[in-house]
N, C-alpha and C positions, 0 to 999 in steps of 0.2 A: 890555858890548854884546852879546857873544854870548848871555848869559842873557837879555837883553830880547828879543832877537830870537827866541829859542827860544820864550819866553812868548808873543810876538806870534803866532808860527807857529800854536801850540797853540790859541790864542784864535780866530784866523781860521777854522781848520780845524773846530773845534767849533761855531761859530755858523752858518756857511753854506756855506763853501767845499768841505768834504768831500763833501757831498751834491748838489753843484750841477753837477757835470762833464756830466751827461746833461741835455739840455734837455727841460723838460716842455712839450710842445707842446699847451698847453691855454689856452683863453681864453673869455670870455664876451661875447656881443653882445646889446645891449638894442635889440630890433626891434619896430616898429610898422608895420603894413601895411594899407592899405585896397584892397579889390577888389571885384568884383561879387558874390562870395560869401565867407563866412568861409573855406570850404575852399580857395578859390584864394589868399586872403590868406595862410593859413598855410603853404601850398606856397611862396609867393614869400618869405615870411618866412624859412623855413628855407634857401632858396637865398641870400638875401642874407646870413644869418648865416654860411653856410659860406663864402662869397667873403671876408667880412670877417675872419673868424677865420683862415682859411688865409693870407691876405695878412699878417695881424698877426704870427702866431706864426712864419712863414717868414722874415720880413723881415730879422732878424739873420743869417740864413745864406744869403742869396742877393742877386743883383744886383737893386736895387729895380726898374729899368725893366722888366727882363726878366719879373720876377716879376709886376708889375702887369699888363702886357700879356697874359701868359699866363692868369692868373686871369680877367681881363676876357673873353677869348675862349673859355675852357673851357666845355664843356657840363656842365650840371648833374649829369647821371649820373657824369662823370669825376671831379668834385669830391667827389661823395658817397662815392666808393670810397676817398678819402683820409682819411675820418673813420672812427675806430675806436670811439668812443663819444660819445653825445651825451644831454643831459638839459635840462629846461625848469623854469623857476621863475616864478611870478607871471604864470601864463597868464591872459590876458583875451581873450574874443571877443564879437563882436555879429554881426548878420546880414551885415555887409559887412568888418569889421575883426579884425584879430588882432595881439595884441602879447604878448611874453612876453621873459623873459632866457634866452637859449639858450646853453648852455655845451657846447663840443665838443672833443675830443681828437682831434689830427691823428696819423696813423700815421706814424712816422719812416720806416720802410722804404719804404712806399708813397709818401711825399712825396719821398724821395730819387729813387727811380725815375722818378716823374713829372717832377721838374725836369731830371734828366739826360735823359730822352726828349725834352723840349721845349727842350732847348739853353740852359737857364737856368743861368748860372754859379753854382755853390753850394758850399758848404763844410759842409753838414749830414753828420753821421756817420750811418751806416746802421744804427747800434746794435750792431754786431758788434765794432767796436774803438772805444775811447774814449782812444786816445792823443794827441789834440789837443784843446786848449781854445780857444774863441773869445774874442778880446779886441777890443772896439771902443773906439778911441782918439779922444777929441775935444779938439781944440787951439785955443786962441784964437790963438796964433802958430804956425802949422803948421810952419814951417821949425824954429824953436827947440824947439819941442815935440817933434817927431819926432826930432831929433838928440839930446834928452835921453833920449827912450825907447830909442833905439838904444844909448845909452852905459849906461843902467841894465841892458839886456839883456846887454851885453858884460861887465859887471862881475859879473853874476850867472851868466854863461856859459850863457845862455838863447837858443837859436836862435828868431828871429822869421820867420814865413813869411807875406809880405804877400798877401792875398786879394783886397782891394777898396780902391779909393782914390775918395773923392767929397768935393770940397771940402776942409774942414778935419777930415773924419773918415777914419780909416784902420782897416781891420778886418785883424787879424792872427790867425795860429794860433800857439800856443806848446805845448810838450809838457805833457800834463796834470800830470805829476809836478812841473813848475816853477811851476804857477799860484800856489800859496800864497806861495812864496819871491818871485815877481815882483810879487804884490799887496803885499807888505810893503815891498819895496825902493821901489816908486813911491809908496806912502803917506809913506815917509821923505823922499822928495823934494818933497812938497807936494801930490802928485796926490790927487783924491778919487776914490771908487770905489763901485760898486754892482753887485749881481748880479741879473740879470733873465733867467728861463728858462735858466739855465746859461750865459749870456754875461756875461763880466766887463767892465762898462763903466768906463772911467777918464776922467777929464777934468781939465783945468787951464786 
């Protein structure tokens, strides 16, 4: 059993877990805007892309309602300062329309500071320390599922730090060093898992 577990640990680590602790805050938005001029349409398109991408990539690390409201009310210039890189693909424009696939990378430290300044509950690392890994748990039976997860954590001697609870979904932090062992343990109990932008998602 120990040999099988060791092999599973090595397999998971080499496939995707070892390089996934730091979130890659990057996404692409397909935008098409019509306005009075192509220039205005392009400005609106980039503003819309920023709001979509920032909302999407920060969602796993923040209170959804607070994040949604803050992005909605933020000035365009403020959100521009959260973007470290951007690129476009498939750009098309006419006299009054603009469309493109717009890719942006959100700067981790700027996003962390912005959420903190706007009183958005969040658990995004500032990039200085990567001692915590984010786990999102989705349960069909919340009570039974949560009890099983807690038992798995106790058996593996892993501390769970609850960050956010919303319906049948619970977001927790675990030590980064325990992530692979935790993934193997929940898989052995029939949980499914995936990795998305550095967030370990498990469900049953």
